[in-house]
VEXMIKOL-544956 format. One record per residue: residue number from 1; residue in three letters; z negated, y, x of N, C-alpha, C, CB in turn. Coordinates in steps of 0.001 Angstrom, whole numbers, plus 500000, padded with zeros to 6 digits. Glycine has a CB too. Layout:
<pts>
+-----+-----+--------+---------+--------+--------+----------+---------+--------+---------+--------+--------+----------+---------+
|   k |   r |   n.up | n.north | n.east |  ca.up | ca.north | ca.east |   c.up | c.north | c.east |  cb.up | cb.north | cb.east |
+-----+-----+--------+---------+--------+--------+----------+---------+--------+---------+--------+--------+----------+---------+
| NUM | ALA |      Z |       Y |      X |      Z |        Y |       X |      Z |       Y |      X |      Z |        Y |       X |
...
+-----+-----+--------+---------+--------+--------+----------+---------+--------+---------+--------+--------+----------+---------+
</pts>
This chain:
<pts>
+-----+-----+--------+---------+--------+--------+----------+---------+--------+---------+--------+--------+----------+---------+
|   k |   r |   n.up | n.north | n.east |  ca.up | ca.north | ca.east |   c.up | c.north | c.east |  cb.up | cb.north | cb.east |
+-----+-----+--------+---------+--------+--------+----------+---------+--------+---------+--------+--------+----------+---------+
|   1 | ASP | 540261 |  449532 | 277094 | 541375 |   448942 |  276994 | 541363 |  447404 | 277089 | 542136 |   449500 |  277887 |
|   2 | GLU | 540491 |  446858 | 278121 | 540419 |   445467 |  278512 | 539729 |  444830 | 277185 | 539531 |   445235 |  279983 |
|   3 | LEU | 538771 |  445487 | 276568 | 538114 |   444872 |  275377 | 539114 |  444629 | 274284 | 536978 |   445767 |  274841 |
|   4 | LEU | 539974 |  445575 | 274132 | 541003 |   445261 |  273060 | 541856 |  444308 | 273238 | 541754 |   446238 |  272769 |
|   5 | LYS | 542253 |  444049 | 274510 | 543084 |   443005 |  274802 | 542501 |  441538 | 274933 | 543701 |   443367 |  275962 |
|   6 | SER | 541186 |  441548 | 275022 | 540359 |   440295 |  275050 | 540611 |  439496 | 273871 | 538879 |   440580 |  275133 |
|   7 | GLU | 540306 |  438201 | 273861 | 540409 |   437300 |  272621 | 539496 |  437829 | 271501 | 539990 |   435776 |  272970 |
|   8 | GLU | 538336 |  438345 | 271972 | 537346 |   438817 |  270823 | 537856 |  440114 | 270096 | 535841 |   439145 |  271452 |
|   9 | GLY | 538436 |  440934 | 271136 | 539199 |   442286 |  270634 | 540245 |  441951 | 269747 | 539863 |   443146 |  271803 |
|  10 | ILE | 541064 |  440924 | 269969 | 542180 |   440664 |  269264 | 541705 |  440158 | 267787 | 543054 |   439634 |  270063 |
|  11 | GLN | 540840 |  439283 | 267778 | 540268 |   438785 |  266410 | 539678 |  439999 | 265672 | 539080 |   437623 |  266608 |
|  12 | LYS | 538748 |  440919 | 266232 | 538392 |   441883 |  265551 | 539566 |  442913 | 264917 | 537502 |   442472 |  266382 |
|  13 | ARG | 540491 |  443131 | 265677 | 541481 |   444028 |  265158 | 542110 |  443214 | 263892 | 542611 |   444438 |  266347 |
|  14 | LYS | 542404 |  441918 | 264044 | 542959 |   441137 |  262892 | 542185 |  441352 | 261682 | 542997 |   439667 |  263175 |
|  15 | LYS | 540799 |  441172 | 261882 | 539964 |   441172 |  260745 | 539898 |  442503 | 260053 | 538644 |   440745 |  261121 |
|  16 | ARG | 539972 |  443571 | 260952 | 539954 |   445044 |  260446 | 541248 |  445230 | 259341 | 540137 |   446175 |  261868 |
|  17 | CYS | 542491 |  444725 | 259797 | 543632 |   444793 |  258864 | 543264 |  444180 | 257616 | 544862 |   444134 |  259403 |
|  18 | PHE | 542546 |  443198 | 257338 | 542295 |   442702 |  256150 | 541086 |  443146 | 255413 | 542286 |   441452 |  256286 |
|  19 | ASP | 540150 |  443722 | 256083 | 539017 |   444109 |  255527 | 538842 |  445708 | 255130 | 538040 |   443670 |  256442 |
|  20 | VAL | 539361 |  446413 | 255990 | 539244 |   447845 |  256073 | 540315 |  448794 | 255529 | 539097 |   448131 |  257374 |
|  21 | GLU | 541631 |  448362 | 256019 | 542718 |   449196 |  255881 | 543240 |  449238 | 254422 | 543759 |   448765 |  256818 |
|  22 | PRO | 543152 |  447950 | 253599 | 543612 |   448080 |  252160 | 542643 |  449016 | 251401 | 543670 |   446633 |  251429 |
|  23 | VAL | 541435 |  449255 | 251758 | 540636 |   450164 |  250938 | 541032 |  451447 | 251068 | 539286 |   450116 |  251209 |
|  24 | PHE | 541226 |  451943 | 252383 | 541803 |   453370 |  252582 | 542983 |  453556 | 251902 | 542080 |   453716 |  253980 |
|  25 | GLY | 543955 |  452571 | 251746 | 545146 |   452633 |  251162 | 545056 |  452803 | 249715 | 545866 |   451541 |  251492 |
|  26 | ASN | 544200 |  452162 | 249087 | 543931 |   452187 |  247794 | 543195 |  453575 | 247267 | 543137 |   450978 |  247552 |
|  27 | ILE | 542359 |  453934 | 248202 | 541854 |   455371 |  247944 | 542928 |  456460 | 247946 | 540821 |   455759 |  249014 |
|  28 | LYS | 543564 |  456350 | 248891 | 544790 |   457372 |  249213 | 545825 |  457374 | 248151 | 545560 |   456998 |  250585 |
|  29 | HIS | 546287 |  456113 | 247727 | 547575 |   455951 |  247026 | 547062 |  455939 | 245613 | 548455 |   454595 |  247449 |
|  30 | ASN | 546249 |  455079 | 245105 | 545844 |   454879 |  243664 | 545028 |  455925 | 243176 | 545120 |   453630 |  243450 |
|  31 | HIS | 544262 |  456765 | 244102 | 543400 |   457672 |  243584 | 543652 |  459231 | 243927 | 542122 |   457248 |  244019 |
|  32 | ASN | 544885 |  459268 | 244442 | 545537 |   460520 |  245068 | 544445 |  461221 | 245997 | 546076 |   461602 |  243860 |
|  33 | PHE | 543896 |  460542 | 246902 | 542997 |   461399 |  247911 | 543906 |  461582 | 249087 | 541516 |   460636 |  248398 |
|  34 | ARG | 544130 |  462746 | 249284 | 544868 |   463159 |  250551 | 544180 |  463970 | 251489 | 546033 |   463866 |  250249 |
|  35 | ARG | 543144 |  464837 | 250966 | 542444 |   465670 |  252083 | 541124 |  465901 | 251204 | 543338 |   467237 |  252646 |
|  36 | PHE | 540162 |  466452 | 252174 | 538836 |   466681 |  251662 | 538813 |  468140 | 250887 | 537763 |   466613 |  252913 |
|  37 | MET | 538203 |  468330 | 250110 | 538157 |   469573 |  249331 | 537300 |  470462 | 250048 | 537671 |   469390 |  247904 |
|  38 | LEU | 536207 |  470020 | 250691 | 535248 |   470951 |  251191 | 535499 |  470966 | 252896 | 533649 |   470445 |  250698 |
|  39 | ARG | 534826 |  471843 | 253563 | 534950 |   472061 |  254978 | 533593 |  472033 | 255570 | 535656 |   473363 |  255292 |
|  40 | GLY | 533604 |  471563 | 256774 | 532354 |   471279 |  257546 | 531863 |  469758 | 257438 | 531207 |   472239 |  257018 |
|  41 | LYS | 531289 |  469441 | 258721 | 531118 |   468023 |  258873 | 530121 |  467482 | 257828 | 530649 |   467702 |  260294 |
|  42 | GLN | 529029 |  468224 | 257541 | 528044 |   467747 |  256714 | 528669 |  467650 | 255164 | 526762 |   468721 |  256854 |
|  43 | LYS | 529257 |  468531 | 254776 | 529953 |   468492 |  253436 | 530960 |  467528 | 253277 | 530552 |   469712 |  253129 |
|  44 | VAL | 531689 |  467202 | 254414 | 532754 |   466179 |  254218 | 532129 |  464855 | 254218 | 533847 |   466244 |  255301 |
|  45 | GLU | 531154 |  464636 | 254941 | 530301 |   463453 |  255102 | 529668 |  463033 | 253383 | 528934 |   463923 |  256351 |
|  46 | ILE | 529197 |  464118 | 252898 | 528910 |   464049 |  251524 | 529844 |  463772 | 250500 | 528423 |   465080 |  251213 |
|  47 | GLU | 530999 |  464438 | 250800 | 532106 |   464104 |  249808 | 532780 |  462807 | 250126 | 533181 |   465211 |  249779 |
|  48 | TRP | 532620 |  462133 | 251276 | 533289 |   460866 |  251542 | 532241 |  459812 | 251108 | 533753 |   460710 |  253113 |
|  49 | GLY | 531019 |  460093 | 251141 | 529927 |   459256 |  250457 | 530267 |  459163 | 248925 | 528412 |   459943 |  250672 |
|  50 | LEU | 530472 |  460189 | 248301 | 530748 |   460155 |  246750 | 532096 |  459229 | 246606 | 531010 |   461831 |  246070 |
|  51 | ILE | 532876 |  459510 | 247511 | 534228 |   458625 |  247323 | 533916 |  457171 | 247431 | 535380 |   458960 |  248464 |
|  52 | ALA | 533146 |  456774 | 248358 | 532842 |   455605 |  248803 | 531903 |  454941 | 247633 | 532208 |   455752 |  250212 |
|  53 | ILE | 531074 |  455685 | 246976 | 530356 |   455139 |  245865 | 531212 |  454997 | 244769 | 529229 |   455917 |  245495 |
|  54 | ALA | 532132 |  455681 | 244527 | 533242 |   455782 |  243316 | 534008 |  454409 | 243463 | 534417 |   457216 |  243482 |
|  55 | GLN | 534391 |  454057 | 244732 | 535179 |   452927 |  245140 | 534294 |  451631 | 244883 | 535628 |   453078 |  246686 |
|  56 | ASN | 533132 |  451680 | 245407 | 532140 |   450539 |  245239 | 532000 |  450300 | 243583 | 530575 |   450964 |  245994 |
|  57 | ILE | 531758 |  451377 | 242896 | 531619 |   451114 |  241247 | 532933 |  450551 | 240582 | 531269 |   452586 |  240424 |
|  58 | ARG | 534219 |  451086 | 241320 | 535430 |   450415 |  240687 | 535477 |  448882 | 241078 | 536811 |   451156 |  241180 |
|  59 | LYS | 535202 |  448772 | 242295 | 535222 |   447323 |  242744 | 534269 |  446395 | 241937 | 534824 |   447242 |  244250 |
|  60 | LYS | 532913 |  446813 | 241566 | 532113 |   446007 |  240923 | 532521 |  445854 | 239354 | 530759 |   446516 |  241142 |
|  61 | ALA | 533080 |  446981 | 238750 | 533495 |   446936 |  237442 | 534792 |  446000 | 237257 | 533738 |   448359 |  236991 |
|  62 | ALA | 535561 |  445793 | 238357 | 536906 |   444887 |  238179 | 536442 |  443545 | 238103 | 538021 |   444990 |  239416 |
+-----+-----+--------+---------+--------+--------+----------+---------+--------+---------+--------+--------+----------+---------+
</pts>
């Protein structure tokens, strides 16, 4: 809890808002990703990897 309230923690949280959250929002809203189709940790990791690859390809193509 102290780390989150420190100056460094505050800066990292601010950066996350701009770097990471819009990507998840884009995947969820624009590409209709609401839940994983597969079950099991290993399968979900593979599915998420494919989603991330697709996102990166879309980003490079734009």
